[in-house]
N, C-alpha and C positions, 0 to 999 in steps of 0.2 A: 502492499499501500503505500509508504514510503517512496519507492520508486515512482510508482506513476503518479504521484503529486508533485517529486522533482522534476520528474519527466515534464507534465501536464505546465508547471510553470516555466522550464525552459522554450517552450514548441514556440511560441512568439518571438524570441530570440531565434531559433533556429531557421524558421519561416522567413525574417528579415535576413538574418545572414547568407542563407542559400539564394537570396533571390538577386539576380545581377542590376546595378546602380542602375537607374533609367536615364537615359541623355535628352540633358536639356535643349540642344540644335544635335538636329541631324542633317547632315547631306547626301544627295545623290548626285553623282556623275553619268550620267549615258552615254551610250554609245555615239549618240550627237555630239557630245562634247569632246567625246575622246577623237572625234574627227576633227575636229577645229583645232585640239591638240597635235595631232597627227600633224597636221601639215605647218603649225610653228617649230616643233618639233624636228622635222625633216630637214627646215630651212637648220637648224642647230646641226645636226647631224654632217650635214653635206658640210657645214664650214670648220665642225672638228677634224673630217676626214682629211679637206684640202690642206690642211695642216700640220698631218702627219709626217713625224720624222724620219727618214729612210735611212739606216747606217750604208756607208761606201762599201764598194764589193771588188773584192782582190783576189787574184788567183793568175794561174798560168795552166796551159791546156796545151801538150808539146812544147817547140819551141815562140807560143804564143804568151806573152805576159799582157795582163788587161789590169785595167784601173777604172771602174765604174764610179762615178761621185757625183755630188748634186741634182739627188734624185727631186723632182718636185713634181706636183699635182698641178694638171695644169689645167683639168677637166674633169667636170663628173655630172654622170646621167644618173639618178636615181630614182627614175619613174617607176616603178610597179615596188611600191611601200604598203606596207598593214602593220596598225597599231591596232590590237582586241585586249578587249577583257578574257583572263585564263584564272577560274577556281581552282584553289580557294582564294588565293590571295597576290596574285601574279599579274602582270600586265608582257603583252607579248610582242615585240615590234620585229619585225620583219623584211628584209630588203633584197628583190628578187630581180634576178639578170641585170644586175645594174652594171657600167662601164668605167672606167677610169683612166683617164690619158696621163700621161708621164713624159717627162721629157728631161734629160740626165748628159751628163758630160761623159766620152769615154776616153782613155787612153789607151792606147796598142802598141806592142814593139814587137814585132815577128824579124830574127834574126837581126840584121842592121835597118828594117825599116821601121819608121816611125812615124805615127799617126793621131791625131788627134779628132774629136769633131763631138757634133752632138747626136744622140738616138732620140727619138721618138716612140712611145711605146704604148701599148692599150691592154688595160688588162678586161675581158670580155668574161661575161657571164658569172659576174661577183654575185654571192648568194650570203648573206646573214643573219642569223639569227641569234636574238637577244632575249632572254627571259629576265625580268625583272621584279621582286618580291617587294611587296609593300609591308611594311610592319608597326608597328607603335614602340619607338623607344622609350628610355626609362623615363624622361620627361613627359611622356606622354605627347609629342610631336610625331608625326608621320615620315617615316623614314624609307628611302630601297636599303634593305637592308643585306641586299645580296642580289645578284647578276650575273647568268651565263651566259657567254658568247659562244657564238661557231663562224667561223669566217670560212669561203673557198674561193677559189677564182677557176674558172672552170678552163680558159684561154688565155695566153699572151702572145703578140703579135710584138712585134719591133719593126722600127724602119731605118735603113742604114744611111747615112750620107759620108761620101769623103774620098780621098783617093784610091784606096784598099778596099772598099766595099766589097766587091767581087772577089777577093781573095779569102776575106777571114768572114762570110756570109756562112758559110759551114758551123760558124762558134755561133752562131745565133741562138740555135736550140740551147746550148750553155746557157751563153747568159740571160738567155730569156727564163729559164727555169732559174735561176741565182734571184732575179730581179722579183720574178712571179714568189719567191720563196718570200722575200724578205718583205714586200707590200703586203703579203698574204699575215703576216707574223706581227705589224703594224696596226691591222684594222683594229682587233678586239681591245687591247691595250689604250687604245685610246677613245676606246667605247665605253672600257669600264673607267676611265679617268673622269667621262665627261657622267656618264649614271651615278657613280658613288660618290663622287667627289663636289662635279659641278652642280647637277641637278637636285644634291641634297644640298648643298648651299640656298637655293633657291626654295627650296621646302624650311630652311630655317628663316626665311623673311616672314614666314606663320608663327604669331606670336601666341606660345601657350597661354601664359597670363601676360597682360596687358594692363594699364591705365586707361579708363572709360574718359573721366574728368579729374578733377584735382581732389574731388572725395570716396570715390569709388573705380575699383578695378572689376577685370571679366578673368574666368578661368574657362580657356579653350582647350584642356588637356583632354587626349583621346581616353575614351574608356576602355578599348579593348582594338585587336586586330582588325584594318577594313577586312569586308568583306565584298567579295567578288564572284558575280554572277556573269554569265557569257554576255549579260547586256546592261550592267549596272555595276557601280563601284559606291557601296555605300559606307561614309563613316558616322561612329558615335561619338559627340562633344560632352563634356560634362555641361557646358554652357549655364556656369552659375556667376553671380554677381557675389562681391564681397567687401566689405570694408576692412578688414583686417585680414594678412595672410592666412593666421591660421584658424579661421572662420568656415565651418560646413553649413550647409543651409539643408535638411533631410528634402530629399526628393519624394512625394508623393501624388507626384500630378501622372496623368498618363501621358505615355512614353508616345512621343510622334512616332506616326507608320505612312511612311511614302509609298503607292503603286505606282505612281504615275511615272512615264518613259517620254513622253513626247517632247520636251524641253532638253534642252542641253545638260543644265542642271534644276538641284531642287533643293530647298533650304526649309528645313521646320523646325519650327520654335515651338516646345510647349508652356502652356502657364508658367511649370517651376520657373523658365528662362526671365521672364517678364516679373515675378512674383519675387524673386532672389534679387532683382535689381531693387524693388522698394523695400524689403528686407535688407538691405546693404545701405539705402540713402537713409532710411530712418536710422539705422544705428550711426553712423554718421551724424543724426542729429541735424540735419538741414531741410526737415521738410516741417520747415515753420517761416513764421513771415510776419514783418512789424511793420505797421504803417502807422505812422506818429505826426502829429503837428499840419503841417501845412499837406503833407502828403493825403489825409484825409478828405477828399473831396468837401465840396461845401454845401451840397444838398444833404449828403450822409450826414454831416456834422450837424445841422439845421434839427435835423429827425434824432438823432439819438439825443443831443440835449434837449430838445422837447419831450420825447422818452422817458427822460430819466432826470427829469427835473426835479421830481417830488425827492428820487432818491437823493440829488447833488445837495436840495436845501435841508434835508435830514440829514444828511454825512457832513458838512462842511460849505454852508451856505458861503463862506468867505473864497471858495476856489470854484464858483461859477463858469468863470469865463477861464481857467486853466485849461493846456491844450488835450485834447482826446489821445488817447492811443490805442490801438487795435494789434493784440497778438493772438496770429492763427495758430492753433499746434496741431497736428496730426498726433493721434491718440495711438493707432496700430500701424504696421504697415500697410497700405492700401495693397486690396486683394482686385487682381485679375481675374476674368471670369470668359475664356474662349468657347463661343458657340458656333454653329454654322451659319447664325443669322448676325454674326458680328461678337466685336469683342467690346467688354464694360470694363469700369475701373471702379473701384466702390472705395467711398474713405470716409472715413469719420475723424473730425476733429473739434476741438473745443476752442471756439473766441470768447478772449477775457477783453473787457471794455472797460477802461480807467481814464481817472483824469489824473495829469501828471504835471501837478503845480512845482512851479521855479522853485528849489532848494527846499522842497519838500517830500516825505513818501507817496507815494503813488497812490491813489484811493481808487478801488474795484468798483464800478457801478454795475455791472453784472457779469455771470460766466456762462454760456449757451454751448450746448450740443448742436454742433452741423453734420446733416448726414447729405453727403453727395454722391452722385453717381455720374461717370464720365463714360462719354465714349471713345474709344482710340480707333484710329485707322493707322495702317502698317502700310508702309512703302519702302522701295530698295533703290538707293540710288548709288552708281557706283557699285561698292561691296559694302554700302554704309546703311544697315537697318533704320529708319526714320519712323517715328510716333506723330501723329497731329491728334490732339485732346480736345474735346470738345463738351460744353459743362451741360448736361440734358436735364437732372432732377440736383434738385434741391430742396431740403429744408431744415429750419434751426428748432431747436425745444429745449426745457429747463427740463434737467435732472430732481430739481427740488418741487414742483409741483403743477397740475395740470394747468393752474392759473396762471401763471408768468408763466408758462407754454403762450398761452392764449395771448397774451400781451405780448408777448414777442411777434406777432403773428405780422404786425403791420412792417415790422423790419425785414420781412422774407424778401421781397422785392427789392430794396433798396440792396441789400448784403449781396444777394444773386449776382446784381448787376454789378457790386463791388470786385468779385472772382471774376469775371468774365471781363472787367475793363484791366485790372491790375494784376491777378493770381495767373489767368491762363496764358497770359501771352508770357509771364515768365517762364512759367513751366513747358510750353512749345519752345521755347527759345531755347530749351535746353535739351529738348525730344528731338528737334529738327537736326541738330547736330550728328546725330545717329549715331549707331553703336558699330564698329567693324565687325565684318563676317570674316572668318578664318580662310582666306584665300590668298596666296601667294604676292607676291608683289608686280602690278605689271599687269593682273589680271581683273577685269571687272564684270559686272552684270548689267545684261541690257533686257528691254520690253517683258519688265516683269510682270507677273501678274500673282494677286492674294488670294487664297482660298480658306476660308474659313473651317474650321473642322469640330468635333466635341473636343474641347481639350488642348487641341494646338491649331496652330497655322501652318500651310505651306504658301511659299513661294518660288514658282517657275520662272526661269527667266533663260536667257541665253549666256554666252560667253564674249569677251571682246578684250583683245589683249590690246592693251592701253600703250605697253611697252615689250620690246622684242624680247626672246629669253637671253639673246646674247649679251642685251643691255643690260637685265637686270643680276645675269650671275657673274658679268665681269667686275660690278659693282661691289659683289660681295663675297664671291671666289676669292679664294686663299692663294697664295703664290702658285703659279704653276711650277712644277719640277723643271730642270732643265731636260730629265731624260724621262719617259714615263714607263713605272713597274713595268716589267712581262717578259718573256720570254728571251734568254739569249743570242744574240744574234751572231753569225757563222763571225769566228776571227779572222782579221786579214792572213795572206798568208800563200797557201797552197788551196788547189781545187780539193784535195783529199778531206783539206778540215771541212771546207763547207759542203763535199758530199756525206759524210759523216753526221754532218748537220739536220741535213734534209733527211736522213734517214731516222732523227729523233727529234722528229716534228710531234706536236703539243695537241690534241684533239683540237684546240680550240682554233687551231691554224692548219687546216688541210691541205694537201696540193692535189685533191681531187676533180 
């Protein structure tokens, strides 16, 4: 019996501990969005391959001594390419039947004949297969944690010029094989560096924890590894605002669900996302406003003095002309409710009305409770979520007695006007700045459409590159090493060393 009682007591904790944390923000990238990323990524890959560093080739064949140097890529044709999702958490990037044009300098010695010149070559049937694994790192940031690469060149053609062209054309097969080997060996190291270093530096531009304004910050750490299907990539973010670093607000809201795939990207926000913002602002102590002296509208001031004239005379007739002060203080974090019909925000506050005579303590005339409901309209601009608030319902009452609440009724309309003219513009000026959405720098949303659901909203949009990948990566990437890590190239000297290297080719650079 004691064991059963203990189990019953622990059951709620076990259920909570076994349930995965629900995301406050969820992002889905679809195949249409991936197609746009592919177009920008292909330009980036072309730029990377155009700058691959190919080592010199030295050796001899019988009485022929040769030196191939200054190998440069002059043209790339990567027309047939494909970028697609590959479950469970990979992106596959393939290039088929591409061509690479090269130009390099030759020096050839045959007995006492010496010849120099240039060689134009082309690598045909270039096939590249890369697989990028997407993961969540220890900081909760999206990373490319691993990358596999396989490259092959089907054919290599060369064109010789110079006085001894006919004499050493029989060497073309040997030299072509060597150049083909060297080019092939440089493709995957260049792409490894581009993926694991350069693209990860782009992902580093997404802030996991960043300030929203001078009061609060937001946590966009991933809750789990990305989930990849054949058509989508889903990312679950914590999506919590906070006032201090060690704060955690339990998420009891409905987890957002994205079913659509028509647009390039979808972003979903649950009620928790917005309520955590209200909780953070409340903890920061900024959900209050003081209106005093000349700030009080004249019409409202006259009405307030007339309404509380009896109280003023009873309390202190000598200060009847003292300035008025209104202090509006939110009593609890405002509560957001999202339904298919729209989004509303419930606010309960207290309004204290006082006289503040010079050099004397303030004299409180009234303390009333204000109950308001605001409508919220969300929109996406660039990559910032903006909110427009509008006061829909408002009432005031006294907790002291129903009679006092009845006496406050004439003040309801003037005070509602005060909120609309003085408080709402301040709130909307703050929400107009927006909250950043976790996208890399240089990528923005366009053509957004907001849809409300029960407990969350979704924003469907298209993607737009305001900056090229190269521009952003060069801004943030670490210094490029003078030599990319990769397989050792053949040492200069003899053709036996080179042929030995041919026989030890690693899988990622095949001579098929």
